[in-house]
C-alpha positions, 0 to 999 in steps of 0.5 A: 198898829200904833200911830203917833198924832202930832196934836195936844188938842184932845177934842181932835184926838178923841174925834179921830179915836172914835172914828176908828173904833168901828172902822179899825179898832186894832189901830191905837192913836197916841198924842205926841205928849205921851212921848215928850216930858215938855211940849216944845214951841210948835213950828211956824206953819207958813206953807201955802197949802194945807199939805205943806203945813201938815208936812211942816208939823209932821216933819218937826215931830217925827225928827224930834221923836225919831219915829213916824208921826201923823199931822194934820192941817185944815180949815173952814172955807167960805165961798163968799169970803174965799181969802179970809179963812181957809189956810189961815183959819187957826191963825185968824182967831187968837185964843177965842172960845168956839162960841166967840169964833162962831159969832165972828163968822156969823157977823160977816153975813149980817146985812148981806145976801152973800152965799153961805156955802162953806167947806170944812177941809182936812189934810193928814200926813203920815211922815217917815222922812222927806222922801217917804210920807203918805197923804189923805184929804177929806172935805165936807160941804154945808152952809153957815147958819145961826148957832143950833145944837149943843154937841161937838166943838169948833164950828159944829154949831153953825155948820148946816148940812142940807141933807140932814136939815141939821147942824153938825152940833145937832147930830148924834156923836157917831153920825157927826164923826162920820161926817168929819173930814179929819176922820175921812182923811184918817181912814183913807190914810190907814187904808194906805198903810194897810195896803203897804202891809200886803205889798 
C-alpha cells in the first residue's frame, strides 16, 4: 500500500514512517513533493476544527494530484490558556526555532501557579473526495516543564509524561514515536483502510 502525505515537513514524515515500520511495514508513505515539480502555496487553513483544517489541506492536494491524499492538523492545547494555542498552534509562532517556541510557552507560566497540564492532539484525513474520506485522531496528555532532553523535535523537550517521569525528548526514539498522537491516528487510519480491503 502506497499513501501520499500532504507534508514537506521531513521530521513529521519520518516520525510517521518509523511508526509504521513495526506495525505495518507493507505501507509506504510518500510526500506530495515526490509528485510535484514545485510546491504551490498551501491553502489557508481557516477551519474551526482540526478536522476541517485537515480536510482543506487534503482536498487541495488530492485535487491537484488526482489521487487520494493523507493530510493532518493538530496542536498543543494548554489547560491554563485554552484559547491561546490549540487550533492556532502552527500560526501562533512565525518562523521561530523549536527552542524559541518552547521558551515562549514556558514564559507563559512564569510567576503563576496555573495548571501546567497540556495535550498534544492530531487529526488525520485520508481524502478521496468530499463524499469519500476517512478520519482518525490521537491525543497525548502531559505537563509543560522546563526543557529536558535532546531528542525529538517541536515541543518534545518541554512535554513531560508523568507516567514515564521524563519529557518526550528524554525517551528513546521508538518509545517516543509510540506516544505520538500523529502515529496513533495514522495507525487507526490504516486499520480502517485495511478493513475496506476485506469488505
